[in-house]
LOSEDO-292498 format. One line per 5 residues: number of its first residue (from 1); their letters; for each residue x, y, z of N, C-alpha, C, O. Coordinates in pm, whole numbers. Each point is the difference from the previous one (the first is absolute). Example, Ala and Ser with C-alpha at 12.3 -4.5 7.8 and 13.67 -1.06 7.14 Angstrom:
2
1) AS) 1319,-569,780,-89,119,0,90,120,0,104,-2,66 ~ -139,107,-138,82,119,6,-77,109,73,51,111,17
***
This chain:
365
1) MPRRR) 13064,13465,11336,117,-6,-83,45,-149,-15,15,-71,99 ~ 7,26,-224,42,-138,-20,121,-37,73,94,80,10 ~ -93,-206,46,114,-44,69,103,-56,-100,-34,-46,-109 ~ 161,53,150,108,-41,-92,1,-148,-11,-33,-74,92 ~ 76,31,-214,23,-140,-24,146,-38,35,89,76,-38
6) ILGRL) -60,-185,105,127,-40,37,62,-94,-103,-57,-104,-32 ~ 176,142,-18,68,-80,-103,-90,-43,-115,16,-108,-56 ~ -113,195,21,-90,-31,-117,-108,-96,31,-73,-39,-91 ~ 57,-4,215,-104,-96,35,-89,61,114,48,76,84 ~ -168,-112,-84,-91,48,101,19,-85,123,20,-122,-6
11) RYIKH) -28,191,116,20,-78,131,-126,-71,42,-111,38,-37 ~ 133,-146,119,-111,-76,63,-97,-77,-92,-108,-42,40 ~ 155,26,-168,-87,-74,-96,20,-146,18,113,-47,8 ~ -223,-28,-1,-1,-147,14,-80,-64,-114,-109,47,-35 ~ 160,-150,-21,-69,-74,-112,-34,-138,56,84,-68,59
16) RRNKD) -212,28,-80,-42,-130,39,-83,-64,-111,-78,67,-67 ~ 96,-195,50,-70,-69,-105,-100,-99,53,30,-80,87 ~ -151,87,-141,-112,-90,38,24,-136,-49,91,-23,-79 ~ -174,-72,125,13,-141,-43,-18,-9,-151,61,-87,-62 ~ -141,173,2,-25,-9,-142,106,65,-83,-10,5,-122
21) GSLRI) 114,47,188,110,65,-65,-11,150,-22,94,65,-46 ~ -213,-10,80,-18,147,-21,77,73,107,18,-51,111 ~ 28,170,-143,91,81,87,-84,106,70,-90,60,-59 ~ 124,-37,193,-58,106,76,114,90,54,103,-53,41 ~ -119,183,-39,97,87,41,-51,79,124,-115,44,2
26) YVEPP) 201,-29,98,-36,64,125,110,100,38,116,-14,-39 ~ -155,110,114,97,85,72,-16,-24,150,-111,0,53 ~ 226,-22,15,-4,-30,146,92,94,69,114,-36,31 ~ -160,162,-3,84,93,67,24,-46,149,-89,-65,56 ~ 205,95,11,35,-52,128,-99,50,107,-19,-67,101
31) SGKTV) -43,180,-123,-101,45,98,-128,33,-70,-31,116,-29 ~ -44,-223,1,-128,17,-70,-46,-137,-48,73,-98,6 ~ -195,97,-55,-60,-135,-45,43,-21,-146,30,90,-79 ~ -31,-224,52,29,-44,-134,-118,38,-102,-118,-21,29 ~ 155,75,-141,-95,53,-94,27,-62,-138,113,2,-50
36) RLPNL) -221,-59,-12,20,-58,-131,6,104,-105,-80,93,5 ~ 168,-100,-104,18,92,-100,-48,-57,-135,-8,-121,-17 ~ -24,208,-77,-48,-51,-136,112,-75,-66,117,34,16 ~ -154,-141,-92,95,-81,-64,42,68,-131,-41,-35,-111 ~ 129,138,134,49,82,-116,151,18,18,50,-25,110
41) PEDHP) 25,65,-209,139,32,8,29,109,107,-85,87,20 ~ 193,-89,45,30,86,113,7,149,-46,-16,91,81 ~ 39,-67,-211,10,141,-48,-136,47,-56,-13,112,-50 ~ -87,-200,61,-134,45,-50,-63,105,91,3,-16,122 ~ -60,123,-176,-55,105,83,-102,-49,110,4,44,115
46) KFLRA) -92,-137,-156,-97,-53,95,64,-78,112,-46,5,114 ~ 154,-81,-147,73,-78,99,70,98,103,-6,-18,122 ~ 71,118,-179,73,95,86,-97,79,92,30,30,115 ~ -148,0,-172,-97,77,80,-47,-85,116,-8,49,113 ~ -23,-173,-138,-40,-91,105,108,-25,102,-28,-9,120
51) YYQAL) 148,-3,-165,121,-26,86,20,111,93,16,-22,120 ~ -14,150,-172,25,110,90,-115,31,91,22,50,110 ~ -144,-77,-150,-114,20,90,12,-97,116,-30,37,114 ~ 74,-163,-139,14,-92,108,107,38,101,-18,-16,121 ~ 133,68,-174,104,41,88,-41,126,77,33,14,118
56) DSAPA) -104,77,-184,-40,121,70,-99,-25,112,-6,76,97 ~ -73,-185,-109,-101,-32,99,61,-80,120,-64,-19,103 ~ 188,-24,-120,62,-75,110,45,94,107,62,102,-29 ~ -92,-136,155,44,86,114,152,8,7,68,-97,-33 ~ -15,207,75,146,11,23,43,-89,112,-71,-14,100
61) PAVIR) 186,-47,-114,49,-86,112,24,84,125,34,118,-11 ~ -51,-176,127,21,65,126,146,52,7,93,-71,-38 ~ -75,192,85,136,53,18,35,-10,144,-66,57,87 ~ 169,-131,-60,45,-24,135,121,88,28,98,-1,-74 ~ -108,79,182,111,88,33,101,-84,82,-38,-76,89
66) NKAGT) 164,91,-121,107,-76,68,62,83,108,123,10,3 ~ -197,51,84,48,69,116,74,-93,90,-44,-112,22 ~ 159,155,33,78,-88,87,-80,-47,117,-68,78,66 ~ 77,-210,-39,-71,-56,117,-137,-54,-37,-64,-64,83 ~ 17,87,-202,-132,-51,-42,12,-147,-51,109,-50,-30
71) LAAVA) -222,-11,22,1,-146,-50,44,-1,-146,66,-94,-44 ~ -103,198,-32,45,9,-143,151,8,-8,61,-66,-84 ~ -1,144,169,148,14,1,67,-130,39,104,-35,-55 ~ -161,-37,150,55,-129,38,-15,-99,-115,90,-80,-25 ~ -205,85,-46,-17,-90,-115,100,31,-109,48,-90,-68
76) RSYTN) -17,217,50,98,38,-105,141,-53,38,73,-52,-84 ~ -38,66,210,130,-46,48,8,-155,-10,101,-58,-40 ~ -211,-4,78,-2,-147,6,18,-58,-143,75,-95,-22 ~ -148,156,-76,11,-59,-134,127,46,-73,17,-33,-117 ~ 71,107,182,130,36,-48,111,-71,75,119,17,-29
81) SRTWQ) -159,-97,126,98,-62,91,66,-128,-58,-50,-58,-96 ~ 158,17,155,63,-126,-41,-88,-120,29,-1,-97,-74 ~ -72,106,183,-90,-109,30,-98,-17,-110,-26,-113,-41 ~ -30,218,-9,-105,-3,-110,63,-62,-124,-60,-86,-64 ~ 183,132,28,69,-51,-118,31,-150,9,19,-66,-103
86) SYSPV) -13,13,226,29,-144,16,-112,-88,-31,18,-120,-23 ~ -145,179,22,-118,-78,-28,-9,-37,-147,53,71,-85 ~ -121,-184,52,-21,-36,-135,-89,103,-73,-72,74,67 ~ 73,-66,-199,-85,87,-73,-150,-22,34,-76,96,12 ~ 36,-223,3,-135,-31,32,-39,58,135,-106,61,14
91) TRQSR) 189,-78,83,-28,55,136,-1,151,0,-83,61,67 ~ 173,1,-142,-1,151,-1,-131,45,-72,-59,101,39 ~ 17,-171,-138,-123,47,-69,-119,-13,90,-75,97,14 ~ 50,-217,50,-117,-15,82,9,85,125,-99,64,35 ~ 208,-59,33,12,79,123,-7,149,-35,-62,78,73
96) GAAIR) 123,-38,-184,-6,140,-36,-145,43,-27,-41,110,37 ~ -34,-195,-102,-140,32,-27,-82,17,135,-83,89,14 ~ 112,-179,81,-63,6,130,34,132,70,-87,64,58 ~ 213,-25,-66,44,125,66,-61,118,-61,-40,93,71 ~ 30,-91,-205,-64,112,-66,-143,11,37,-48,111,21
101) RLIQK) -23,-219,-10,-143,7,36,-10,57,144,-91,77,30 ~ 186,-117,57,-6,47,137,19,149,10,-79,71,63 ~ 184,-24,-124,35,148,19,-98,88,-77,-11,118,31 ~ -58,-172,-127,-96,80,-83,-134,-7,62,-89,72,-47 ~ 61,-152,148,-133,-15,61,-40,128,65,77,58,76
106) RGRSG) -196,-12,-104,-47,126,60,-66,-25,130,-58,-106,22 ~ 67,203,68,-61,-3,128,-153,17,-10,-53,18,-109 ~ -15,-24,223,-149,3,-1,-40,141,-51,-105,13,-63 ~ 181,87,89,-38,136,-47,21,10,-153,-64,81,-66 ~ 152,-161,13,30,8,-140,103,105,-37,38,11,-117
111) KTTAG) 8,65,213,91,111,-27,147,-38,9,85,69,-57 ~ -54,-176,129,138,-38,11,17,-151,-33,-96,-77,-1 ~ 220,40,-24,28,-139,-26,81,-60,112,54,71,85 ~ -46,-201,-87,81,-63,104,148,26,-14,76,-11,97 ~ -33,46,-219,135,35,-18,44,128,68,120,23,18
116) ELMVA) -215,61,20,32,128,57,3,-12,156,30,98,69 ~ -62,-221,-13,8,-15,141,143,0,48,89,-49,-70 ~ -66,103,191,133,-8,62,15,-137,63,-86,-43,78 ~ 193,-26,-109,20,-134,51,5,-2,154,-46,-96,62 ~ 99,199,-2,10,5,148,-138,12,62,-14,-31,119
121) DLTAA) -81,71,-188,-133,17,57,-88,-125,-16,-111,-6,54 ~ 159,-93,-128,-81,-117,-24,-11,-95,120,97,-16,76 ~ -211,-47,-59,-22,-91,110,-50,-128,-55,-36,-4,-118 ~ 33,-104,197,-54,-120,-43,-151,13,-35,-53,-71,-86 ~ -12,160,155,-141,24,-28,-28,48,-145,-100,-34,-63
126) HLRRD) 196,116,17,-6,46,-138,3,-119,-99,-79,-6,-94 ~ 170,-85,117,16,-113,-88,-124,-93,7,-49,-47,-103 ~ -2,22,224,-117,-85,17,-122,59,-68,-82,-72,-56 ~ 71,204,62,-114,66,-59,13,-4,-156,-100,-5,-71 ~ 227,7,23,21,-3,-146,-47,-136,-57,-54,-5,-110
131) IEDMT) 75,-102,184,-31,-134,-61,-131,-56,50,-33,-113,-38 ~ -44,182,119,-117,-63,65,-108,-42,-104,-70,-99,21 ~ 56,171,-129,-104,-34,-101,51,-77,-118,-70,-15,-100 ~ 194,-36,109,61,-72,-112,-29,-151,13,-27,-53,108 ~ 34,-11,-226,-3,-147,7,130,-48,55,95,78,15
136) HGEAD) -89,-208,17,118,-50,64,124,19,-90,106,42,48 ~ -120,-73,-174,113,12,-93,48,148,-15,120,27,-5 ~ -216,64,-2,33,144,-9,71,47,124,103,67,-6 ~ -160,-103,119,60,40,132,139,-52,15,89,71,45 ~ -69,-200,-84,135,-66,8,98,79,-84,110,31,47
141) NRLRA) -145,3,-172,96,75,-85,25,137,58,114,47,-1 ~ -219,21,52,19,136,59,91,-6,119,84,88,17 ~ -98,-191,67,89,-7,114,141,-22,-36,91,50,66 ~ -68,-126,-173,139,-18,-48,61,136,-42,117,29,25 ~ -202,53,-90,47,132,-47,36,88,124,106,63,3
146) WRSLL) -195,-61,97,23,74,124,129,-48,63,87,80,33 ~ -75,-213,-14,124,-47,67,127,31,-70,103,25,63 ~ -109,-26,-196,119,28,-81,38,152,22,115,33,27 ~ -213,52,-40,22,144,11,44,41,147,94,77,21 ~ -168,-133,74,35,44,138,127,-62,46,73,60,79
151) GHAVE) -43,-183,-129,135,-56,30,112,88,-50,102,20,65 ~ -126,33,-188,105,87,-56,5,134,73,107,62,9 ~ -221,-16,43,-2,123,79,87,-18,123,70,93,38 ~ -71,-211,26,88,-27,115,144,9,-45,79,64,70 ~ -40,-121,-180,132,3,-53,42,142,-28,118,32,17
156) MGLVD) -211,57,-61,33,140,-24,12,78,127,47,114,-4 ~ -86,-167,114,4,73,130,-114,90,24,7,86,89 ~ -117,-101,-167,-120,83,25,-78,-41,113,-62,86,62 ~ 58,-211,-27,-69,-51,112,86,-108,69,92,-55,-61 ~ -121,26,184,78,-104,75,-46,-140,-34,81,-92,-7
161) RSVAA) -207,74,-12,-54,-132,-34,-116,16,-97,-59,107,-14 ~ 27,-217,-53,-113,-2,-96,-129,-35,74,-8,-103,66 ~ -92,188,-79,-132,-32,62,-66,-107,-73,-99,-54,50 ~ 148,15,-170,-64,-115,-73,22,-128,78,-74,-97,-21 ~ 170,92,109,28,-120,82,-116,-31,98,-16,-112,48
166) DVKQP) -62,216,-23,-116,-11,95,-128,-38,-66,-102,-18,66 ~ 108,4,-203,-119,-35,-76,12,-144,-53,89,-33,-78 ~ -182,-49,124,-6,-141,-39,-53,-19,-137,-80,79,-50 ~ 126,-191,-12,-58,-41,-132,-146,-20,17,-38,-56,103 ~ -48,96,-193,-141,-29,11,-27,-144,-4,64,-74,-74
171) RRARG) -164,29,157,-34,-146,-2,-62,-42,-128,-85,73,-53 ~ 121,-185,0,-50,-45,-123,-141,-71,26,-23,-69,99 ~ -66,94,-197,-135,-64,18,18,-148,0,86,-54,-69 ~ -171,-15,148,2,-138,5,-17,-67,-135,-94,31,-73 ~ 184,-120,39,-6,-73,-128,65,73,-118,-3,-46,-114
176) ANSDG) 63,165,145,65,69,-108,132,-58,-34,65,-64,84 ~ -21,86,-216,129,-52,-42,115,71,73,-14,112,49 ~ 125,-181,-45,120,53,72,46,134,-55,44,85,76 ~ -55,-65,-209,47,125,-60,-109,72,-73,31,94,-74 ~ -153,-129,88,-113,70,-60,-30,-46,-142,-100,44,-57
181) FQVWS) 177,-126,0,-24,-46,-145,-75,-133,2,35,-96,70 ~ -143,97,-153,-86,-116,-14,72,-106,-80,53,30,-107 ~ -51,-155,155,56,-113,-72,-96,-37,-110,-120,-12,24 ~ 170,-8,-148,-87,-45,-108,-40,-143,23,83,-85,33 ~ -213,58,-50,-46,-141,9,15,-67,-138,14,70,-101
186) PEQIA) -16,-206,95,8,-66,-127,-113,42,-99,21,3,-121 ~ -136,27,174,-113,40,-83,31,138,-63,-27,22,-118 ~ 82,68,197,28,133,-51,113,-6,-102,0,76,-97 ~ 93,-160,118,116,-18,-94,-57,-53,-137,41,43,-108 ~ -135,-139,119,-61,-53,-117,-85,98,-76,-6,-2,-123
191) AFRAH) -59,89,198,-82,106,-60,83,100,-78,-36,41,-110 ~ 147,-3,169,91,94,-68,54,-60,-132,6,66,-104 ~ 33,-192,113,50,-72,-113,-101,-13,-112,33,10,-118 ~ -157,-33,157,-109,-17,-101,-31,132,-70,-39,1,-117 ~ 58,114,190,-30,124,-62,110,57,-84,-29,54,-106
196) WSYGS) 158,-63,149,108,54,-73,74,-113,-76,53,-92,62 ~ -50,101,-194,59,-104,-81,151,12,-13,57,106,28 ~ 8,-212,-71,141,10,-32,21,108,-108,-84,18,-89 ~ 194,53,98,28,108,-92,-32,137,55,44,101,-55 ~ -121,-97,163,-32,131,62,105,32,111,49,-90,70
201) EERLA) -17,216,-56,96,44,100,-49,-37,142,79,-30,90 ~ -208,33,-76,-64,-33,135,25,-146,41,31,-31,115 ~ -46,-59,-216,20,-141,31,153,-30,21,36,-82,86 ~ 48,147,-162,144,-15,18,43,41,141,73,-71,69 ~ -120,190,-29,36,53,131,-47,-95,111,74,-27,95
206) FELTY) -201,-23,-108,-56,-90,94,84,-132,11,36,-41,111 ~ -4,-23,-226,70,-123,6,145,13,49,51,-89,69 ~ 16,199,-104,136,18,46,4,26,151,89,-47,71 ~ -186,120,-25,-9,31,146,-36,-123,82,65,-31,100 ~ -174,-40,-146,-46,-120,71,114,-110,4,24,-60,105
211) WTSAR) 44,35,-223,100,-100,-1,123,33,86,42,-78,86 ~ 14,199,-112,126,35,64,-22,47,145,95,4,77 ~ -220,33,-38,-25,60,133,83,126,20,35,30,114 ~ -2,43,-217,83,124,14,-95,116,26,-120,-6,-26 ~ 180,110,79,-73,125,21,-9,73,-134,76,-25,-94
216) RADVA) -174,119,89,-27,63,-131,119,78,-53,19,10,-121 ~ 64,48,215,115,72,-46,99,-84,-69,68,45,-92 ~ -58,-173,135,92,-89,-65,-59,-58,-136,69,-13,-101 ~ -203,-21,111,-63,-53,-123,8,105,-115,15,-38,-116 ~ -25,163,149,7,105,-108,133,-3,-72,6,46,-114
221) RFGAD) 102,-96,173,133,-4,-56,29,-128,-76,94,-4,-79 ~ -170,-98,101,33,-133,-52,5,8,-159,-78,67,-67 ~ 179,-142,18,14,-14,-142,89,-120,-31,47,-68,91 ~ -24,44,-216,76,-118,-43,141,-2,56,58,-107,19 ~ 0,227,8,133,3,50,12,-56,145,109,-32,46
226) DVGLD) -224,22,23,4,-50,136,-5,-158,6,9,-58,108 ~ -22,-3,-217,-9,-143,-7,127,-61,-41,53,34,-106 ~ 3,-125,188,128,-60,-31,-14,-113,-95,-110,-34,-43 ~ 227,-27,7,1,-113,-97,-69,-120,58,-45,-88,-74 ~ 36,82,208,-73,-112,69,-148,17,-1,-71,-89,46
231) GWISF) 20,201,-97,-144,23,-3,-54,62,127,-122,17,10 ~ 202,19,87,-43,58,121,8,153,-11,93,53,-61 ~ -189,18,120,11,146,6,57,40,136,-46,-41,106 ~ 148,123,-117,75,44,125,2,149,0,26,64,-102 ~ -55,-5,221,-5,141,13,27,46,143,-10,-79,94
236) IQQKT) 43,205,-77,22,57,136,-122,82,30,-36,90,-76 ~ -35,-124,195,-121,71,30,32,149,32,95,34,71 ~ -179,49,-129,24,143,19,-25,42,145,67,90,51 ~ -163,-155,15,-39,42,134,103,-46,102,37,80,86 ~ 11,-203,-90,89,-55,103,143,-13,-51,91,-17,81
241) QGPVS) -67,24,-208,132,-18,-61,41,-150,21,119,-30,-8 ~ -209,-59,32,32,-142,16,-14,-71,-133,-89,34,-79 ~ 178,-135,52,-8,-74,-129,-109,-103,2,-27,-62,103 ~ -38,44,-222,-105,-106,-20,25,-68,-131,38,65,-98 ~ -58,-196,94,5,-76,-121,-122,-98,-7,-28,-72,96
246) VPLRT) -39,73,-205,-122,-81,-14,5,-64,-135,39,68,-95 ~ -78,-200,78,-5,-64,-130,-105,67,-87,-111,31,45 ~ 147,-11,-168,-96,74,-95,-29,-77,-124,-115,-36,-26 ~ 217,9,-50,-22,-68,-129,-44,-142,11,-88,-45,-73 ~ 152,-31,169,-34,-140,6,-35,-30,146,40,73,90
251) LPEGW) -117,-181,-70,-43,-40,135,94,-101,55,26,-99,-68 ~ 26,117,184,91,-104,58,-75,-128,22,-122,-4,17 ~ 203,-105,-17,-52,-129,23,-68,-11,137,54,47,100 ~ -173,-109,-95,-67,-15,126,-96,118,35,-59,4,108 ~ 47,89,-199,-86,114,23,-130,-10,-76,-55,102,-42
256) GDLAE) 3,-223,24,-116,-23,-78,-120,74,50,-85,39,-81 ~ 73,-19,211,-116,70,54,-13,144,-46,-108,60,8 ~ 221,-4,-59,0,135,-48,0,13,-151,17,109,-55 ~ -38,-223,-12,4,-8,-148,-103,92,-63,30,69,-97 ~ -155,-66,154,-103,80,-59,31,147,3,-17,69,-100
261) DHAHL) 62,-20,214,34,143,7,122,30,-86,7,107,-60 ~ 85,-196,53,120,24,-89,-46,6,-147,51,82,-76 ~ -144,-165,36,-47,4,-138,-71,133,-31,7,50,-112 ~ -74,4,211,-59,134,-24,104,104,-20,-13,87,-87 ~ 121,-94,170,110,95,-11,67,-6,-139,16,103,-66
266) VAALA) 23,-226,23,63,-20,-125,-83,57,-116,54,64,-90 ~ -182,-87,94,-89,45,-103,-9,152,-6,-5,60,-108 ~ 2,2,226,-3,150,7,131,54,-53,-1,97,-76 ~ 111,-155,113,134,50,-35,22,-15,-152,75,79,-58 ~ -136,-176,-6,22,-26,-143,-45,121,-83,45,16,-114
271) HAEGR) -129,64,165,-46,125,-70,89,121,23,-18,106,-59 ~ 120,-126,150,89,114,31,143,-28,-34,87,80,35 ~ -59,-188,-101,140,-35,-38,62,116,-84,-65,59,-87 ~ 193,-31,118,67,99,-71,-14,140,55,64,93,-48 ~ -149,-79,148,-24,132,62,76,10,128,12,-99,73
276) SPWIQ) 39,216,-44,64,29,128,-25,145,39,43,93,-68 ~ -113,-78,180,-57,-99,88,-122,-68,-64,-48,40,-106 ~ 1,-142,173,-111,-76,-56,-130,84,8,-80,2,-93 ~ 62,68,208,-119,81,20,30,147,-41,92,61,55 ~ -165,-7,-145,28,130,-52,-129,87,-5,-112,-52,-7
281) NHDGE) 132,188,12,-118,82,-20,-25,24,-148,65,-64,-82 ~ -153,151,47,-44,15,-136,110,64,-89,-6,-5,-123 ~ 105,65,191,112,58,-73,115,-97,-14,107,38,-48 ~ -126,-164,89,105,-101,-7,102,15,104,109,-54,-16 ~ -135,125,124,97,23,103,-42,-70,131,-117,-36,17
286) RRSVR) 211,17,73,-25,-70,130,-98,88,80,13,122,8 ~ -109,-190,49,-90,66,92,64,33,136,83,-76,50 ~ -121,186,5,46,38,136,-79,-85,102,-102,-62,-32 ~ 153,64,153,-71,-73,106,-139,49,18,-92,-80,14 ~ 73,213,-12,-135,56,11,-88,-36,-114,-117,-33,19
291) SMNYF) 172,39,-141,-76,-34,-117,-43,-147,2,-112,-33,-39 ~ 202,-58,86,-30,-143,13,-120,-16,92,-90,-80,-28 ~ 90,153,132,-111,-10,103,-138,37,-59,-99,-72,14 ~ 98,191,-83,-125,44,-60,-43,-97,-113,-117,-37,-11 ~ 214,-1,-71,-26,-89,-115,-65,-132,51,-99,-48,-56
296) FKRAV) 159,-9,163,-51,-126,47,-138,13,73,-84,-89,-7 ~ 65,202,74,-128,22,64,-113,12,-104,-109,-53,21 ~ 135,121,-130,-98,5,-108,-29,-136,-58,-114,-32,-34 ~ 220,-48,22,-13,-138,-56,-88,-83,96,-86,-76,-47 ~ 105,89,177,-81,-79,92,-143,48,4,-93,-81,5
301) DAVPG) 74,211,-8,-135,51,7,-82,-30,-125,-123,7,3 ~ 191,-41,-114,-71,-35,-124,-57,-145,1,-80,-39,-85 ~ 127,-38,188,-49,-138,6,-125,-12,78,1,37,117 ~ -109,-85,-171,-124,-12,75,19,-72,134,56,-110,5 ~ -104,173,103,12,-57,130,123,25,79,6,-41,116
306) LAGRG) 95,106,-171,126,25,65,14,144,48,79,26,92 ~ -149,67,-148,10,138,38,-43,14,145,-96,-61,46 ~ 175,147,28,-30,34,136,32,-112,98,-45,8,114 ~ 120,-111,-150,41,-108,88,133,23,60,44,-86,77 ~ 25,191,-102,132,28,59,108,-84,-64,104,-21,62
311) LAFHG) -122,-27,-181,98,-92,-65,105,86,-67,-32,91,-77 ~ 162,-121,108,111,78,-52,118,-96,-33,-11,-122,16 ~ 121,179,-62,117,-73,-35,45,-81,123,25,-120,-11 ~ -14,185,125,49,-64,120,-81,-118,43,52,-93,61 ~ -183,96,-92,-82,-114,32,38,-122,-78,-21,-112,47
316) LRKAR) 77,128,-169,46,-114,-76,126,-60,61,21,-122,-1 ~ 61,208,53,123,-41,73,-41,-93,116,59,-106,22 ~ -162,149,51,-52,-75,119,-64,-129,-49,12,-104,65 ~ -82,111,-182,-68,-121,-50,101,-107,-39,-23,-118,24 ~ 138,159,-84,99,-96,-36,58,-71,129,13,-122,3
321) ATMLI) 21,201,99,47,-57,123,-101,-95,61,36,-107,48 ~ -164,147,-50,-106,-85,54,-10,-132,-81,-15,-107,59 ~ 23,115,-190,-7,-122,-79,116,-95,33,-21,-120,13 ~ 139,173,-1,114,-83,29,-10,-66,138,49,-111,22 ~ -111,182,68,-25,-56,138,-97,-117,-14,16,-105,63
326) ELGWE) -120,126,-148,-102,-110,-16,72,-120,-66,-43,-113,22 ~ 146,131,-97,67,-112,-61,99,-65,98,65,-100,-33 ~ -53,159,152,87,-58,99,145,46,-3,86,-63,61 ~ -58,173,-133,137,49,-4,44,51,139,-83,50,76 ~ 206,-61,-45,54,49,125,15,160,-7,14,60,-107
331) TARIA) -18,-4,225,2,147,3,119,58,-64,-11,98,-73 ~ 131,-155,98,126,58,-54,-2,-10,-154,49,89,-70 ~ -108,-201,17,-2,-19,-145,-97,100,-64,26,52,-109 ~ -134,-26,176,-94,104,-49,61,140,1,-17,78,-93 ~ 86,-48,199,67,134,15,105,18,-108,22,112,-44
336) AWTGH) 45,-223,0,102,10,-108,-65,39,-130,60,68,-84 ~ -187,-112,68,-77,33,-118,-44,144,4,25,77,-93 ~ -92,-38,204,-67,128,7,93,113,33,-31,117,-22 ~ 153,-155,78,102,100,26,-18,73,134,55,107,22 ~ -137,-170,67,-14,61,130,134,-7,73,72,-99,-8
341) QTLQE) -40,209,80,130,3,75,-12,-76,132,100,-53,49 ~ -218,45,8,-21,-75,121,-107,-104,-25,-75,11,-97 ~ 67,-108,179,-101,-104,-15,-125,24,77,-92,-81,-7 ~ 85,190,80,-110,30,91,-131,3,-81,-95,-70,35 ~ 89,151,-144,-126,14,-73,-43,-134,-62,-116,-39,5
346) VDHYS) 216,-31,-64,-33,-133,-61,-50,-92,113,-92,-79,-23 ~ 148,87,138,-46,-85,111,-144,32,35,-77,-90,32 ~ 40,220,-36,-135,39,28,-95,-64,-97,-104,-53,40 ~ 138,58,-169,-83,-65,-101,-8,-150,29,-106,-62,-6 ~ 221,6,39,7,-147,20,-89,-48,115,-67,-103,-9
351) RSRSR) 68,182,118,-81,-42,117,-145,6,-36,-77,-88,38 ~ 37,195,-113,-138,11,-35,-43,-113,-89,-107,-57,22 ~ 185,22,-121,-38,-113,-90,6,-132,67,-76,-90,-36 ~ 166,71,136,14,-128,73,-129,-25,81,-48,-113,9 ~ -7,220,50,-125,-17,76,-110,-47,-94,-86,-80,37
356) RRLLI) 90,133,-160,-107,-46,-98,22,-151,-33,-97,-74,-14 ~ 218,32,1,25,-137,-34,-46,-92,112,-53,-109,-24 ~ 75,156,150,-45,-74,113,-147,-24,5,-50,-107,36 ~ -22,219,-75,-146,-5,4,-56,-95,-103,-95,-72,29 ~ 152,70,-151,-54,-83,-107,67,-134,-9,-30,-81,-88
361) GTSPS) 126,57,183,51,-137,12,98,-39,-107,8,-116,-40 ~ 71,217,-10,102,-29,-102,135,37,56,9,71,100 ~ 94,-117,-162,133,37,36,82,11,-127,-31,-63,-101 ~ 139,146,106,80,19,-115,73,-124,-43,41,-78,85 ~ -24,58,-211,72,-121,-53,146,27,-5,77,-86,-40
***
């Protein structure tokens, strides 16, 4: 039986444009794989046939019972709590996704989900077994979800203490980055710029992110309204709610070492004047945080030699901090640019780069 159309539009339809300007249409159901659809009007019989076949082949999402005392019931209570509402939209989105993955995970028998487990029956061994085969980043995110939920279970009076307190953070592999994101090298930055020309959304997203060192949720909102009469872009970070101001239109005196990067930014922005936000999807609307992530990953993978290197938005943020350290900027000054709330992470980058300077016999000017 055909599924209903919502408000006259088909659900889960995504439009993407290739480098040559040709359009591709996909359907991305929440519980199923992405399927390419024929490049036809949405009311065309062949288009509708392919669309409904893709939806019908998608597995039904896991149904979690909210029985009192279960992990799913705790999750429901937690995401309706005042504590949850106090988080930034970015935190709620990322943590909510981690919690959904946790409670929908099926046990070894495949018959039950983690959401059906009684919180009072959980032990530290359950948590260790859950993360034992995960990468460091995956395990770290999963532990955050466990700690959030079990901490809320304590507040609900379901348990006296959280067993997550007995599970240590997984040890990071030697030489791994502090947060799992690969720092872009100058060669990788040059490769991306050589592949994506001015005028492309990909290049604009790259230059805005690399110059401002902002997170993708903030970059997605940037537009002309964020730029003051002084030429600086000022915004409130969605994740931390902290204010940030960065020079955008003109380069301050004495910043000659950054002139090349600034020239790239100005050239990319010239193709987006008059638009708000600057980065838009094919419908001329602002991209969501998730869309920005997928969009940029495809852009990186299209560059020869960059696919599979773990390069992401956040790696550009780290690359900017690293560059400023190489130029001899003080930690507090770098943090004012990047918007870090504490100096600890910037100090970590600084110590790493200082050791390099000692080895090659140079010092910051």
